[in-house]
Residue, then its C-alpha position, 0 to 999 in steps of 0.5 A: m362878647r358876654h355870655v347870655g342866658i335865659v332865666g324866665i319863660g312864659q307862654t299862652p295856650v295856642g288856639t283860635w282866640v277870637d276874643r283876645t287881642l294881639s297886645d293881650l296875648a303878648v302881655a300875658s306871655l311877658r308877665s308869665a316870663m317875668q314871674d318865672a324869672g322873678a324879675d320886676s323889670v327888664q331894660a328893653l323889649y324885642i317883639g317878633n311878629m309877622l302880620s300885625g301890619q296886614l291884619q291889625r293895621q298896626e305897625n307900631l307894635g313896640a310902643l303898643i305892647a310896652d304901653a299895654a304892659g305898663l312899661r311906658g318909656m321902655p325901649s321896645v321894637k318889632i322885629e319882622a322876618g316872616c315866619a321866623a320873626g320869633g327866631a330873629a327877635l331872639h337873635m337881636g335880643v341875644l346880640a343886645v345883651a352879648a354886646g353889653v347894651y343891656d343886662t336884661v331884656a325880654v323877647i316876645g313872639v306874638e301873632k293874632m290870626a284868628g277872627y280875620p277872613v281866611g283870604d286876608v290871612l292867606a294873602a298876608l302870608a303870601t307876602a313872605g314869598a317872591l312877588d313874581e311867584a305869588a302873581h301866578g297864584l303860588t301860596c306858601a302851601g303851593l311852593n312847599a307842595l312843589i318842593m315835596r313833589r320834587y323830593m318824592y321824585e328825586y328820592s323815590w318816596r311816597h306821600d305816605d312815607f312822610a306820615a311819621f312826622s305828623i304822627n310824631a308831632h301829634r303824639n307829643a302834643v297830647t301831653n302839652s297843655n298849651a298845644m292846639f291839637r291834643r289828640p293822636l293821629t293815625l296813619e289812616e287819618y293821614r292817608t285820607a286827609r283833605l288835599i291842600a296842594d298836591p301832594l300836601t294835605l291838611l295833615d302835612s300842614s301847620p294851622i292858622c292860630d293865635g299865641a304868644a311866648a316870651v323869654i327873659l334874657c340876661s348876662a352872666d353877671a346879672a344872673r344871680h338876681f333871678r330865680h333860675k340858673p340860666v340856660r345858656i345860649t351858646a349860639s345864635a346864627v342867621a342866614t338868608d337865601t333867595v326868596a324865589l324858588h326859581d332862583r335857587s340852584d337846588i330847591l331840595w337843599p335849603r342853603a340858609v338852613y345849612a349856613s345858619a346851622k353850620a355857623a351855630y355849630g361853630q359858635a357853640g363848638r358843637s356838632p350834630q352828634d352833640i344835639d340832644l333834641f331839635e325843635l325844628h320848623d315843621a310848618f310842612s312835613i317836607t320842611a322837617a325832612l329838609s331841615l334834618e338833612a341840611s342841619g347835618f342829621a341825615e344825608k340828602g334824601a334820607g330825612v324821611r328815613l329818620a322819621q320812619d325809623g323812630a329816630i325823631a321820637l322822644k326816645g330816639s336819637i334826635p327827638i324833634c317837635t317834643f311838644g308837638g311842633l308847629k304841626a300840632r302845638g300850632h304855628p302862630v307864625g311870628a311867635s313860633g320861634l319863641y315857643q321853641a325857645v320856651e320848650a327847649v328851656m323846659q327840656l333843659r330844666a328837666d321840667a317837661g313832664n311826660n314830654q321830657v327827653e331823658g338827659a337833655r343837656i343841649a338843644m337846638i331850635q330853628s325858625i324858617a321863613g319864606s320856604g328857606s329864604f331866612v333862617a335863625t338857628h340857636i343852640l341852648e345848653v345847661 
């Protein structure tokens, strides 16, 4: 297998872009990434997306975006893995280059959620869960609320104790020009936020939004043709768990997070102690706590303590969500994994400005779908 690196990155601002189409967002991020790389062309497109079939009634996304980008005839496919579609697309792009199928590919994550009835969006999101749970009215928020309630009971945490995750995300988003919510968050605002699904509130939850991000991957042999020295992808691992929570032996231990992180550490020859920053999947604040634990950064039940002690801050021992994460940068579901990749590359290039993690050399990114039923973990290094 060949070494694979990222030589170009591009992203659109995250927001509610009612006047922009899905293909418009995707092409904008692709062109930005190609310009960043100094690339005139690529050999294939891999596109991460979750909701085009349900919301845009368009499943032929590969051809649609290749056509819109002026790349007709290009091999181009949509990769769908729920909210982790971006991470899954990156995994497939890495495999294609590592196996020698292509020397240069573009991986795009794109989602268009604004401009549609909220009920339609929520119904589409519910399809990532188990049908028997959805039949009883359990939404993504409802499922994560059950997990959070059990976590609070088992480990004697209060709801206020989770505030540090959201406060950290918003603090980092202030200086991210592409973030959706560029304002700080106070503890009082967190405490008084509107309830979504007890105990989850609005400020525990990531928003519905639009956006696209892209990376250009290449083999080590092809790297000399591009503007930037590659950021190496030293690990790309995916894992699955049961879709239904009621089929899991322990809903507070996301086995797919653990399995994908363990596999990634093995591929890269790294351990949690080597990671300089972690762009985790904070779709809900409870997800951040469980990801830190299952990825080896904290003992079971102690992920919240890392946030309270400031370990997750930019100058902490394991910075997370360094540009605002899903909570404050925004979570255009199928695109979030590629936003994580773009942000990690910016950190490793020392090009993160006020969001820079000093001395960052190794970054981990992780995308989660279906409350932990599918997880993609990557390790990037310079």
